[in-house]
N, C-alpha and C positions, 0 to 999 in steps of 0.2 A: 526569569519572568514569566515563564510559563505557566509555572504552578501558581503565581501569585495572580494574573490574571483572572487565572480558572475561580480564585475563590472571593474577586475583588465583584468580577463581574460575571458571575456564571447565572444569574436570575434577567441578564440581560442578553445571553446568547443568542436569540430569535428575535432582536427588537428589529426593526427597521434598517439600520445602517450595517447590520453584519445579516442580516434574510439576504438581499442580493447578491453579495456573492459567496454563499450556501446556495442559492436557486442557481448563480451561474454553474458551480462545479457540478451540482445536479443532473445539469443539461449536459454539460460535457464527457462526464460520465456512462448517461445512460445513452447517448451518440456510440462511443465507442463500444461499449456493450452490445449495443443493435448491433452496427457493423460488422463487428467480430465474429458473433455468433452466427449471425445470418448469412455471413460470409463464409462461416464455415459447413454451417449446414447447407448451403447450396454447393458449395465444393465435393462434399462430399456424395452428394444427391450425383450429379454429373459423373466423379467415377467412377459409381458402382453402375453405370450403365454400361459400363465398358470392360469392368473388370468382376474378380470373384470378390466378398465379403471380407473376407482377410484380406486380398488384398487395399481392400477402399478402408477397413480399421488404419492399415499400415501406411496408407496416404495420408489421411486424418492426420496421426500422430507425425509424416514427418512434415508437414505443412505447422504443424503447434510448434514443432521442436524449432524451425527455423526461423517462428517469430519474436522467439528469445533470443536470437541473435536483434534481429531489430529493438527489440526493450533495452540490450544491452550497448548498443554502438550513440543511442540517442545522444546518451551524455558526451559523447567525441562529435558527435554534429552542433551540438551548444556552444562547443570548444571551437570548430573551422567553420561554423557559418552562424554570422551576426547579421541583425538586421535588416535589411532587404533580400539579401542575400539568400538566409534565410529563409522569408519566406516566399521565393522564388522558387528555392527548393521544395518547399514544402507542398505548394500548388504543383510543382510536377511531379511528388509522389504521386498525390492525390489523383491526378490526369493518369500516370502508368496505372496507379490501381482502378481505374476505371478500365482502361483498355484492359487488364488481364482481366477482370470480372464477367465481358462480352467474349474473350474467348473460350475462359473457361466454358461459358455456357453452351457454343458449339460444341464440345466436349467429340471433336474429329477423333482424335488418337489421344491412348492413354498418357503417351508420352508429353504432349502438349500441354493437356490439361494438367499435371503435374506441375510442369516446368512452370505456368502460368501461376498454379497454386503457390507455390513457391516465392516466386517473386510478390503475389498479393500480398501472401501473410508474414513476408519480412518487412514491409513496409507498413501494414500493420501494427503489427509487434512496436518499431520506432512511433507512429501515432498513438498507439497506446500506454508508452511511458509518457508520452509529452503528455499527455493527456490527466495522468496521473499526476504527475511533479504539477501542473498547473493550476490542478485541483486543491492540492496541497497549501501552493503560493495565495488558492482563495480563501484560506482556511485561515481565520486568525490564531486556534489553537486547533490541541486536540481533542477538545471533551466533547463533539458529537463524530469523530471519521467513522467509525462503525455505521451512524447511522446514514450517512452521506454515502459509503459504502453501498449500503442495504439498499435504501431507496433506490439509490441507481441503477440499483445490477435489476431490480424488478423492474423499475419502467422500462429498462431497457430488455430485458425477455418478454414480457405483455409486448413490446413492438415486435419482436420479432415473429411472435406468436399470432399475431394479426398479420403479418405481411405474410409469412405462410399459408396460412388457412385461409384467408382473402385474398390472396394473388396467385392465381392457376397457372402462370404463364411465367418460365423460368427467363425470358428474355427483358418482360415488365419488372419483373422481382429483382433483377438485376440494374435495372433503371432505376428504382427507388432505394438500394443498395447505395448505385452510385451518387445520388442525388446525396443521401445522407455523409457518404464519404468527403465530397465536396464543402460539403454544411461545416462538419466538423476542425478541416483545413482551414476553413475561415477562421473559426471562432478559433482556433489556436491562434491563428496569428494574431489576432485582435489580442485575443490573452499574454502574448508576448509583448504587446506593450503597454499591458497596465496590469499588469502582474506586480506583486510585490514578493521578492525571493524572499521565503520562510528564514526565520533565523539562524545560526545555528546556534549564537548563545551569544545574546545582548549584553553588553557590559560587563563581559565578564574577562579574566584576564588571558592572556597567550597559552598558561601553566593549563589555569582552568578547563578550558578550551578543547586541550588538547586531551586531557584525562579524560573529557567526557567524551571527544571522539572517538579516543581507544576503548572505552567500556562500549560505543553506541555499534561500532561496528565489530567488536565478540558477541553482543547479541543479537544481532542479525545474521553473524557464520552459526548459530548457534539456531536458531531461525528457520532457517534456509536449510540446516539436517530436518529439522522436525516436518516443515513442509514435503521435504522430499520423500521423507518415511509417508507419511499421509496420502502421497500423492502415488505414491505404488500403490497403495487401497485401490483410494479413487476410483485409478485410473484402470487398474484389469476390471472394475465396476462398470466403468466407464465403456472399456473394450467387450465387456459383458454382453450391455445392452446393445450397442452399435453393432455385433454381432447377428443378435436376434432381429434389429432392424434392416440390416443390409440381405439378410439370408430373405426376408419376407416373410419369412416362419408365423409370425406377428407384426401388427399392427398397430406401432407404440403410439402413434398418431400423434400432435401437438398442442393439443389441450393438455395434455397430461402435465404438460413442463408449465402451466400453475401455479403448479406444487413448486416446482424451481422458484418462480418467481414469489412466493406467499414464504416460503422459508428462508429466504435471502433479505427479503427486507424484515421479517422476524426474528431473524439474526441481527440483525443490524441494531435493533433495540435491546434485544437481550444482554449482547454482548456489551451496547453504553454503560452496564447499570453499573454504580460504583465503579465509575471511572475503569471498564474493561479488567476489573479486578479479577472476575470469574469466568471471562474469554476462555481461556486456555482450558478451563476447568469441564466448560462447558461443549468446548469442539474435541476435548476429549472423551466425553460420551456420546458424541457423535461422530468418532472412528468407530467406536465399540456397535453401533447401531450398523453402520457400512462393513464391520465383519460378516455383523449375522448377515449382511443379506447377500454377499459371498457368497455362504453356504448355502441360503436359500436356493440361490439359483442350481448351484451345480449338484445339490440334492435332489434334483428337480422340483422343489418347490413349488407353491402358487407363481409363476411367473408377474401379474398384477402385484404381489405384495414387492416381491424383488424389486421395481420398479418405483415403487412409490417410495419405498426405504432410500433408491438410491437418489431419487428426485428430493427428498428430504434432506439428506446429509449433502447433497450436493451444495445445496445453494448456501449453507450453512462454511462451507470449505472454502468456496469461492470469496466470502466476504470476508473471513479469518484471512486468509494470506494476505489478500488486499490491504485490509485493514490493519494488520498489525507491522507487514511494511512501511505503511506510509506511516503509521504515528513512530516509530521509530527514523524515519529519513530524516526529519526534521533535526535530529539532533546527528546528524551524519555529515561530512565536509559535500559528498558530493550526493545532496537531495536527489537529482535529476534522475541519479541512478537506483536509487536505493528505493523509492517510491513506487514504481515500478517493477520491482526485481520477483514480488511473490509469483506475477502472473509467468515470468521468464523462466522464473524455478520449477515451476509445475510443469511448464509447457514443456522446458526441456527433459525434463525425468520422466513424463509420459513416454515421449521420443525413445528417448533412453530403456525400456524398458517393454516396449511394443512388442521385439521378438519374443522375449521370455513369455510376459503374457498372453500372448495368441497359445505358443507352443502349450502354453501350461492349460490354460482352458480349452483345448482342443484335446490334451490327452486324457481325458478323464477322468485322472489318476487322481483320487478322492485323499491316499495318504500324502501325497507328495505336496495336493495345494494345505491340505490341514496343517502340513509340517513347517510350511512358509507364512504360512496367514499368519500361526505362531510365532514364527519368528519376526514377522515383520511387527506382530503387536507390542512384543517383549521391546526390541531395541525403537518403536515409536511412544512407547511410555516411557522410556527413558528420555528420549530427547525431552519429551513434553516437559517430564520432571525437571529436568536441567535449566530450562527456557522460564519456564514458571518462576522459578528460584531466580534465575538472573533478572529478567522481565520486574519483577519486584522488588529486590534488591535497588537494582536502577534507578527507577521511576522515584523510591523512596527516598535515595539521597538526593535526587534534583527536588523533590518538596522540604527536603530537611532544609539547601541550603536556598530555597526562596523563602521561605519560612525566619530562616534566617537574617536575610536579606531582609524583608518585613518588618522585623524586629529590629534591626539596628537601624532603619528607615524612623520608625518611631522614636526609638531611644533619642538617637540627632535631633527627633525634631523638637522633642519633650528639651533637652538639654537648652538647643537652641531659644526657645522658647524662656528656662527658667537663669539664662545667666545671658539675654538678651546680646545672642551669637551673630554677625553678620552672616549671610550664606557661606561668603567663603572660608572664613572662619569655620563655621562645622563643614565643608569639606576639606580642612585640613583636618581637622576631628580627627575625622572617618579616618582619614589615612595615620596616621598617629596612634589609632587602637587597632588598626586590625592589621599593620603591616611592622615587619621590623626593619624597616628602611631605614638608612640614617636618611638626616636633614638637607643632602644635595641631591640624594635620589628623588627627594618626594617632591624637592622643586622643581626640578625640572620633570614630575612630571607634570605638577600645575605650569609650567611655563612660564618659570616665576623665576630673579634672583634670589641666593640663598641669601642675602640682606632683608628682603621683602619678607618670604619665608619666616626668618625669624622676628621679624617686629608682630607678622600674625602669631605665631606660637607666643612669646610676651606676651600676646593681650589676650591669648586667650587665657595664661595661668594668670593673668590678672582678674581678670573674669570669674573666673570658676575657683579662684582663691588656691589653686595648687602650683606647686614648684619644681616640680618633675614631670615626667613623661610617664612614669613612675601611676603619682597620683594621680593625672588627668584619666591610667586607663583605669584604674581604683574605683573614682568617680563615677564613669563611665557606665564603669560595670556592675554597679548599685543600683542605679535608674531600673 
């Protein structure tokens, strides 16, 4: 039904009825982006006051890695906790997060700061998974998913920039982040009561839904590999920039992150072009640009150039993996897991390669760096090719099925008008011409007796002038 709705109501995507849920989804995702990025920035700053630059980078990646666990645990939380219990646990998690923020601000010891950071990002990961899932629930279809992600990302980053540049006290910064975390928790609780669960496959036979589920999982696994390969490149680039920042050699400044916000919203609008047909191709080109950035930084090129490339490409990457997983999540059996899996994969791979990435950056071995970059580029190219083809084939089949269902509906309506069929008779014809089921099976599906169904069939034959099921099928196909 997704494809049918897109074609029939594309022009009404932003009418008054749909605008409200779209705005709510933007607010949810913007709040999360701000709190996550703001907490990450505050955490790294506090850690860097007690340890070296390399250890600060490692701590940052440990926190990101544990947040991936939170993303994956959210579906389990939904199964175990429901109703008021789920609301109470959500508020409790928000309060614990607030406590962690203030303990991080004290940065009395490295162990305490790191421990509180791990707890904080575990909970933020769970909040993030809930946010992506609820945003997906609020969207009627996938038409403007990338645009939603891009706008939300831009607003979240701009909020973080304002917070970091206008607020100069650590405690006050923590207070603001705490207020936003509590607001996010309240909005998620309210969304829990009002959101509509995204349909896995409406009005489809069990066999068809299982086939769609298997195909979507296959694409999801390929997408995870594709994102993991790109994360190796982007995380290494992020580590290089963070090392410059933590060492104090270069003052990066927060206003440079405006490029991150602009690239995010630009990516959202570009990716949604032509039903996201060119999204993977655009992202692949951005990846090439990012690889170039690593070369610029390692061969003592202008740091400003590398920084600009980093922020421009990082925004595209964040919107890409978020959009891609939200897009495919609608067709999986566990959308609570898949909707936020992009962020989980990114964070998990980031922490997994931390040691090797830092060792590579510190070694200064240009030959090793170049060889590894080329290997990553080749592997990512293969993953990009496979994912693009699989995704295109998957959505082409879905659209073909949607078109076929639309044509079938038009045929049945035409047949009903031409031969004065009742709605029930038209329903019977649909089952007779589209299945090989016997009369008893069809009667069971319609919850009528076989004798009643036979009366319907006799009336259909009489009205249409056919004498058998084969003749009825031929008449149907001729319309």
